[in-house]
C-alpha positions, 0 to 999 in steps of 0.5 A: 804336151799332147798333140791333137792326134794323141788327144783324139786317140785317148778320147776314142779309147775312152769312148770304146771303153764306154761302148764296151759296157754300154752295149750289153745293157743296150742289147738287153733293153732292146730285147726287153719289154722296155725297149720302147724307151730307146727303140725309136733311135736304136736297134739291134743288127745281127750279121754273120762274120765273113771269115769266121762265120760267127753270128754277131749282134750289136746295137746301133743308132739308126735313121729311117729315110724313105719307105723301107730304107734306113741308115746307120753311121759308125766309126771306121775304126770299128771293124764289124761293119767290113763284114757287110761290105758287098752287101749282106743279109742282116736281121734287125730288131727294130721297135720290138720286131725282127726284120730282115734287111739287105745291108751294104756299106758306103764310104762315099763322102756325099752319102756320109755327109747326107747321113750326118746332116739328117741324123745330127742336124744340131752339129756345127759344120766343123763338127760334121766335117771331122765326123764325116772324116772318120765315119762309114754309113750302112745302107739298109733296105727292109725286106717284106 
């Protein structure tokens, strides 16, 4: 019989497989004239790898907070967000336009809970708790 950890691991692996196929489609859609179908919730974030110097672009779900601030929630199991630790300049493709932003990472449980409550108010408390244990929040400040 599979343990809870094994089941969660299999679910995450299936999710990663889905994302691997979905990401190229979302990149294309967000760069296309059809971006309006998804660009109120999704954007592209482009950043440079700290060690490799390689430029990466990935689609992410986002939520605007106050004024020029927004956040993104991602899984700690992904590693791309580590390139933004300590602060980094990124390019966002939001609603069909490119914007520069300063990005930083928060592992603060209070910030993570706030972000989850704001982005996913429909989740049950136990779902929010499980989600917060495996998440990281990117804090983004748009530049003028």
